[in-house]
MISE-731856 format. One line per 10 residues: for each residue x, y, z of C-alpha. Coordinates in steps of 0.2 Angstrom, whole numbers, plus 5000, padded with zeros to 4 digits. Layout:
X,Y,Z; ...
! end
This chain:
5503,5514,5450; 5483,5517,5448; 5478,5523,5469; 5464,5534,5467; 5452,5530,5456; 5439,5539,5446; 5421,5531,5448; 5419,5522,5427; 5407,5510,5430; 5388,5511,5440
5395,5495,5450; 5409,5505,5455; 5396,5516,5462; 5386,5505,5468; 5400,5497,5478; 5406,5514,5486; 5388,5514,5491; 5386,5499,5504; 5388,5509,5519; 5398,5502,5533
5386,5497,5545; 5400,5509,5559; 5393,5521,5548; 5377,5521,5549; 5376,5517,5567; 5387,5531,5568; 5376,5545,5556; 5358,5538,5567; 5367,5540,5583; 5373,5560,5577
5355,5561,5572; 5346,5554,5585; 5359,5567,5599; 5357,5582,5587; 5336,5578,5586; 5337,5577,5604; 5344,5592,5608; 5338,5604,5598; 5317,5597,5593; 5312,5601,5612
5323,5617,5614; 5319,5624,5596; 5303,5628,5587; 5314,5631,5573; 5320,5613,5570; 5313,5607,5556; 5318,5625,5548; 5334,5617,5550; 5333,5597,5542; 5324,5610,5527
5342,5621,5525; 5351,5602,5528; 5341,5595,5516; 5347,5608,5503; 5364,5607,5507; 5365,5589,5504; 5357,5589,5486; 5366,5605,5481; 5383,5605,5486; 5388,5594,5471
5377,5597,5460; 5383,5614,5451; 5368,5624,5454; 5375,5632,5471; 5372,5626,5489; 5377,5642,5496; 5363,5650,5484; 5349,5639,5489; 5354,5636,5505; 5353,5657,5506
5337,5658,5498; 5327,5644,5506; 5337,5653,5523; 5323,5670,5517; 5308,5660,5511; 5311,5649,5526; 5310,5664,5539; 5325,5656,5548; 5334,5667,5560; 5345,5655,5563
5359,5659,5548; 5370,5668,5559; 5375,5681,5545; 5379,5667,5533; 5389,5657,5549; 5375,5643,5548; 5375,5639,5530; 5394,5640,5527; 5396,5627,5545; 5381,5615,5538
5398,5612,5523; 5404,5601,5535; 5389,5587,5536; 5396,5586,5513; 5414,5584,5515; 5412,5569,5529; 5401,5562,5515; 5415,5567,5502; 5429,5556,5513; 5417,5543,5517
5414,5540,5502; 5430,5540,5495; 5439,5534,5512; 5447,5518,5501; 5455,5527,5493; 5460,5541,5505; 5469,5528,5515; 5481,5520,5502; 5484,5536,5498; 5492,5539,5514
5500,5522,5513; 5507,5526,5497; 5511,5545,5499; 5529,5541,5506; 5535,5531,5489; 5523,5532,5476; 5527,5549,5464; 5509,5550,5458; 5503,5551,5477; 5511,5564,5480
5509,5574,5462; 5491,5571,5466; 5490,5579,5481; 5501,5592,5475; 5489,5596,5462; 5476,5597,5473; 5484,5610,5486; 5488,5619,5472; 5468,5619,5467; 5464,5624,5484
5478,5640,5485; 5465,5653,5472; 5452,5653,5481; 5458,5650,5499; 5467,5669,5498; 5455,5678,5487; 5444,5670,5502; 5455,5678,5516; 5459,5693,5508; 5440,5699,5505
5430,5691,5514; 5421,5706,5525; 5419,5713,5506; 5411,5693,5503; 5401,5693,5517; 5394,5710,5516; 5392,5715,5498; 5390,5696,5490; 5375,5688,5500; 5362,5693,5492
5346,5687,5483; 5349,5695,5469; 5367,5693,5469; 5362,5675,5470; 5346,5678,5456; 5362,5684,5444; 5375,5671,5445; 5362,5659,5443; 5358,5665,5424; 5376,5670,5420
5382,5650,5428; 5369,5641,5419; 5372,5651,5402; 5391,5647,5403; 5388,5630,5408; 5378,5627,5392; 5390,5634,5381; 5403,5623,5388; 5392,5608,5387; 5392,5613,5370
5408,5618,5365; 5420,5611,5355; 5434,5604,5368; 5450,5597,5363; 5453,5579,5367; 5453,5576,5387; 5473,5573,5390; 5467,5568,5411; 5456,5551,5409; 5461,5550,5426
5463,5557,5442; 5479,5555,5446; 5483,5560,5427; 5482,5580,5430; 5495,5590,5426; 5498,5604,5442; 5497,5617,5426; 5478,5606,5425; 5476,5611,5443; 5480,5631,5440
5468,5630,5430; 5457,5625,5441; 5458,5633,5452; 5458,5649,5449; 5441,5644,5439; 5436,5641,5457; 5437,5657,5463; 5421,5663,5455; 5414,5653,5468; 5418,5663,5480
5402,5674,5472; 5383,5666,5481; 5378,5657,5466; 5391,5653,5456; 5392,5634,5462; 5407,5629,5469; 5407,5612,5459; 5401,5620,5445; 5416,5633,5442; 5429,5617,5445
5421,5605,5434; 5418,5621,5421; 5437,5624,5422; 5442,5606,5423; 5434,5603,5407; 5440,5617,5400; 5459,5612,5403; 5459,5592,5395; 5449,5582,5407; 5435,5572,5402
5419,5573,5414; 5418,5560,5427; 5437,5567,5431; 5431,5580,5431; 5417,5577,5445; 5428,5563,5453; 5442,5576,5455; 5429,5591,5459; 5424,5580,5476; 5441,5579,5480
5445,5596,5478; 5428,5600,5490; 5438,5592,5506; 5451,5605,5510; 5441,5620,5502; 5423,5618,5510; 5433,5609,5527; 5446,5629,5527; 5431,5638,5526; 5421,5629,5539
5435,5630,5552; 5437,5648,5547; 5419,5655,5548; 5417,5644,5564; 5434,5654,5573; 5424,5672,5566; 5409,5667,5572; 5414,5658,5591; 5408,5673,5603; 5393,5673,5594
5388,5655,5596; 5375,5647,5610; 5373,5630,5615; 5356,5633,5602; 5367,5636,5590; 5380,5624,5591; 5363,5612,5593; 5357,5619,5576; 5371,5618,5566; 5379,5600,5573
5359,5596,5568; 5362,5603,5550; 5377,5596,5548; 5373,5580,5550; 5356,5580,5541; 5367,5585,5528; 5381,5573,5527; 5367,5561,5526; 5360,5565,5506; 5374,5570,5502
5382,5553,5502; 5369,5549,5493; 5368,5565,5479; 5386,5559,5477; 5384,5544,5468; 5370,5549,5460; 5380,5563,5452; 5393,5548,5446; 5379,5541,5438; 5372,5555,5432
5386,5561,5425; 5395,5543,5415; 5379,5545,5402; 5374,5565,5405; 5380,5580,5400; 5377,5596,5412; 5364,5606,5401; 5351,5601,5411; 5357,5607,5426; 5360,5624,5417
5344,5627,5410; 5337,5623,5432; 5349,5637,5434; 5343,5651,5424; 5322,5645,5428; 5330,5647,5449; 5338,5664,5446; 5324,5671,5434; 5311,5665,5447; 5320,5675,5462
5322,5691,5452; 5301,5689,5453; 5303,5685,5470; 5316,5701,5474; 5303,5713,5462; 5286,5704,5470; 5297,5708,5487; 5297,5691,5492; 5316,5695,5493
! end
């Protein structure tokens, strides 16, 4: 029984983009509330919106949303970063975008798990792929935040990751053995999970590492992209919860309104980005993203040398 469909036609993607009216109303109300709580009291509300847009645009592209957010925060001189907590928390909007985008499949899975073996194996694959990054992230949380959250690391990671992206796309890969997310083996899931560990380094990209890892273990491009979306739910969800819990004592009401505004904006933009990426990978490779990463990394290194970062 095929429950989790890898979007393989433009019609399938377009149908998913037809957002339920209640979702539109809910997102509009939340955006209005967030603006009312933020605009009258914070002069940097427009920076929050820009960062929310950056998150929504970059989260599911293989170009590192965290890296882009940290650099954008520095360039905007945004003072509400909270040592990176803001940049990580607003990923919640992207998580909710995935949940909304695949709501039909997710609901079908909930109903099928008790009696469908393929559904149970799929979610076991998600758990296995999620564990490596979760363990490393918890064990080395302090080191990652204090040592790796720097423009220099981001610039170098973007360049190296771009080169790897191009090389993987150019190298001859073995024929794909998984043409749908329900066909992914547990061994393949572990390989994808180990690849995702690299994304703990800002600038590497969670989606990029998981997609490239998927291609290397035998998934086709569309299935790799879809699996990366599903894997984002526990990965980004856990990162958001941990970051929020560790920052509770420092958060003020102004911080909470900024977090809400950033998350709502990222949700709206991420929803549209998912649909675009699914259409793009249907007929294009990721080489252009690799070229962009190299260019962006060089620009960051130049800005560092010029004292602008």
